[in-house]
Structure formats: structure tokens, C-alpha cells
N, C-alpha and C positions, 0 to 999 in steps of 0.2 A: 426261552423255555427250551428243555433238554431235547436234544434231536433222538430217535429212537434207532436212527441208521448205528447207532455206537451202542456194542453188546452190553456194556456198562449201564447203561442207560433202560437198556429191554430187561434186564436182571432185576434191576431197583424196583420196576414196575410193577414185574409177574411177584416177583417177594410182597410187595404192597399190598398187592391184591390176593394173596395167599393163591394166585392161577395155577392149576393145572392140567397140562396140556391133554386134549381129548384124543383119543388115538382113533374115533368113529369121523370124526370133523377132518382128519388128517392135517394138522396144525404144525407148520413148519415156518415161521416168523424170520425176515430176512435181517440180517444185521450186518448188513455192507452196504457204505455209503454210495461209493462205485457204482454199484449193481441198480440201486436205487435210480441215479441220477442217469444211469444207462436206460432205465424203463418209461422215464420223463421223455427223455429225448426221441428213444424209440416211437413214442406213441405220437410224437408232435403237437405236445399238449400245450395251449396258448391259452390269454386270459379272453380269448370268446369261445370257450368250449366248456359244455356241461360234460361232466365226466360220470360215468357210473362204474363203481370201483365193486367187486365180488371178491366178499371174504377180507375185511380191513384188519380184521385178526386184533391188534394191539394198538392200529393206526398208524405204524412206520410208514408204509406205502402213501399212507393217505395224508401224513402231514405234508409229504412231498407235493403231492397232488394240490391239496388247498391251496399252498404256496403258490402253483404254475396255472390252475385253470381259473374260471369265472365262479363256475359250482360244483359241489362235488356229492355224490348219492353214495350214500355208502351200505351195502347189503350185507348183514354179517348175520348167520344162523345162529350162534353161540348166542345164548342169552347171558351167558355169563362173562360176556367181553364186552356187553354194554355199559356197563356202570365204566369202565375203565375210557371207553373213549367217551362216553357224555361227560364224565366226570372230570377227567383229566387230561388224556394224552391229545383231544381235539379239543378242549373248552375254550381255547384261546382264538377259534375260527369261528366266522360267522357266516361262511360259505359252503357248511358243509351240513349233510342231512343223514341222519341214520337210520335206517330199516332193520327192526329185527326180524326176518324172513328168510324162506328158502327162495332162493334167486330164482328156480325153476316156477315159484309161485308168484312170483311178482309181475305186475300188468305194467310192462317196462312201455309200451306205446302210451299210457296213460302219462308216465314221468315227461317222457317228452314233449307231449302233448301241454303238459301243464307249466313245466319247466325250461321249455326249449322251442318255443312256440311250433312244435311239430318238427324243427331242424334236427338232422340227423345227430348223433352223439357218437363218443368215444368209450369204448369199454377197457378197462385196465383191471387186471385181476391177478393176483400168486393164487394161481387154485387149486387146492385139494386134488392129488394126481387120481384120487379112485374118481372124482364125477368130472374132470377136466374135458371128454368125450362126449357126456350129455349135455354137459353147458354150451359148449363151444356149438354142436349142432342144432341146440335149440335157437340160439341168437343168429345161426345163419339161417335156418330152415324156414323160421318163420315171418321172415323177411321184415326185419323189425327195421326202423329208421336208425340203425346202427352204420357209422363210417368206418371202422376200425376196432378190431380187437388186438389188445397189446397182451398177451399173457405170459405169466411164467409157467411152463409145462415141463414133466419128464420128458429130460433128453430122447427118449426113444419115440414119445411120442411127435414132439416135434421133427424129427428124420420121417415118419410115417405122415404127416401133413404135407410133407414137401418130396415124398418121393415119387417117382415116375414107373410107366409100365414096365416089368420084366423083373423089378427088386425084391427083395423078399421083404421089404419096408410096406411096397405099395398094397393098399385096400381099399375097402369102401371108404373109410374116414379120407384116406389120401384125396378120392375123387370128389367127395363132396365138398371139403375143403376149396380144393382149386376149382369145382365150377361155381361156388360162391365167391371165391376170394383170390386174392393173391398171396402167398405166403413168403414172408421174408425172414429169417431167422436171425436177430439183431444180436446175440449174446449168448454164448456159454456159460452157465455158473454154476462151478463145485458147492460139491455138498456142506463146506466149510462155511458156507456163506450165509447159513440157515441155524436157527437154534428150535431144537434141535437137530442135528441134520441126519439130512435123509440117505438112505443107503444107495442112492442112485445121482448121477449127474441132471441137472435142470436146464433149461433153455428160456430164453427170453424169446416169443415168437409174434410177429406183427402179420393179423391179418386184413389186407385192406378190403374193401366191401367192393366187386366190382361192379360197375354199371349197367354192363351187359354178362349175361353168360356168355364163357367162351365157345359152347355148342348150343343150336335153335335144337329142341327137342319138341316135340307136339304133347308129350305125357312128362315133365319132371319125376311125376312119382311114380309112373311107371319104370323108366329109368334105371330109377335107384333102385325097385325092388328086382330089377334085374341085377344090379350090381350086387347087391346084399346076397341074393342067390347064389351067384357068382364065387364071392369069397367067402360065403357061410361053409362050402365045400370046394375048397380051393385046391386040392389035389385031383379033382373029378374034371373031366371035360366040360365046358360050358353048357355045354346039351345037356348033359345029365344034372350039373348044380340046378339050371332051371326049371328042368323036369322035376326035379324031388323038392323044389321048396311050396311049400307050404303057402306062401303068401300068393302065389301063381297057378293059374291051371291051363296054359297051354297043352294041348297035345304033343307028346315027346317028337313026331314026326313032323309038324310045323315048325318045332323050334330048331329041328336039323333042317329043316329045307332053310330058315330065315337065316340060319347062319353062313350058309353055303351062298346064299343067293345077295347078302351082304358084302361079297367076296373075302370070307374067311375059311378058314381050313375046318372040316366035320370036327376034326377034335382037338380043337383048340381051347386051351384054357382063360377062363376069366382073367388073369392077372397080366395076360397080353394085349389085353385090349385098353386101348386110352377113350377118355369120354367120346371121341366122335364115332367111334364103330359102337358104342354101348348107344349112343342117341338115335343113329342109323337101325340098328337092331330093335330098340324100343318102337320106331316110327314103322316098322315093317310089320311085327306083330300088332301093333295097335290096327293100321290098315286092315290087315288079311283076319283079325280075329274080334275086334274091339277090345275090353281091358282085359280079357282073361280072367276075370275075378269071380 
């Protein structure tokens, strides 16, 4: 069977089915075998693994996953791609199931229970860039039985996921990714590895689920509300950011007192804090005021 990592074969399939790229789905198909092999290697796929693939497209990466995993569940939102996958590019594989659905509406826990006996799965995806963050956050925050997430993302987003306090890329996404997982950039991928070419560089990043968060906090929900408040108005002081948040209702004086009492400057900005400081602040406010909602 012709491998889709070869651009000629990708073009032949697209022509055969008269496929039109959908801008609304942010479709960019991989056409580089080295990058495809790098993704499989980075994800650590073995014959013991059930892999959930998000956005298989015409099945380029899916073919590689089927060769290396025990079973693949591929979730594709674009119904125009389903006949290509089922009747053509994946028809020779008996270890793949194709689901035509929005990944944010799929019951991943049910898939894990039914197909993997509840054991953690690996997620692999060449994600549309416009929806990268909501998908990654949903996979992390919902405490799903996921061992690792290996995704192709916009280079800028990968850098944000890895960023530390005080840098321009540091923000709520950095903190959430680092709270739930360990992030590792496995490869830089230039635009010419895709069809059509995106306007930006990309990265393969692997997020390995932490067995325990790096900080202990009484209410992770409150901590992340504080983090969002701090970064929604990142030019303001932390006190003003929290006081202005629609998600929170702590008195401004209490917020100011809390910031000083946990050992921070009264005029500190949120971007200077790490997870530990936000955890201390959340615990202090919870103990002083309850949930403040």
C-alpha cells in the first residue's frame, strides 16, 4: 500500500476524491516521512498501546500508528474525510476504528474502559492550530486516563507550554500544562512538511502526565481562577487582576493582605509567580474567605 508520507501519494488521494481543504477545520496534512517517524518515536508507541488519534485527516499519521500500536481509535470531525479513511487509506488495517465526531464531545473514558480495560492510553494528534489549547486543556483537566499526549502544534504554542515565570511566553497555558504534565519539545517542523503549507513553524511536543502535581493546593479550581485572573490583565498588578476578575469576588483589601502575607511584593504582577506562589495564595484566600464566589 502506498504510504501517504510521500507527497505524490497524498496528491493522488486528494485528486481521486476531489477533496477540498476546509479552512474552518484548519487542515494541514503531513507529507514528510521523517517527521512521521519522529512522532511515533516521541510518543513511545508499542504493540501494547491503545492510541487515540485526534484529526487523522486522510490517514497519513494513522497508517504509521496502525503499524506500531495494538489498536488505534481515530476521531475525525470532517465527514468528507470518512470515505477516504474507511474505503481507501486505512482499509487494509484491522486494528483501527474511525469515529466521525468532534473530539470535545467524545466520551474518552468510555473508549478507555471498553477497549483498554481502563488502562491509560496515549493520545497522538496533528491538531488544527485554532483549537489546540481547548483540546489539550480538556485532555489534561478532565483527569482522563491518558498516559501521554504527543501533538503537533504551532511553534509559538509549544514555547508557551514550556515557558517559565518572567518570560513573555509565560501564561495560564504554561501553568496548566506544567501542573498536569511534563512538557518536552521533540522536534521542530518547518512549513514545507505540510500540504497546504501553514504560515508558521510547528513543533512536536510530548506532554507526559504527572503521577502527582508538582505543588499541593487545597482547591486547584480556585488556583486556576487566580491564574486566569492574573494573566487576563497581565499588565496590571496581581491585586488588581484578581480584584477585577468576574470569576472571583474577594474584597480588594483581603487580596492585598494575602499577597503580602504569603511573602510577595504588594505591587507584584502575576507573570512573576510560579505554581507554588499561586498555590499558597489560593490556600490563604480559601482559609480566609471561603471560595469567594
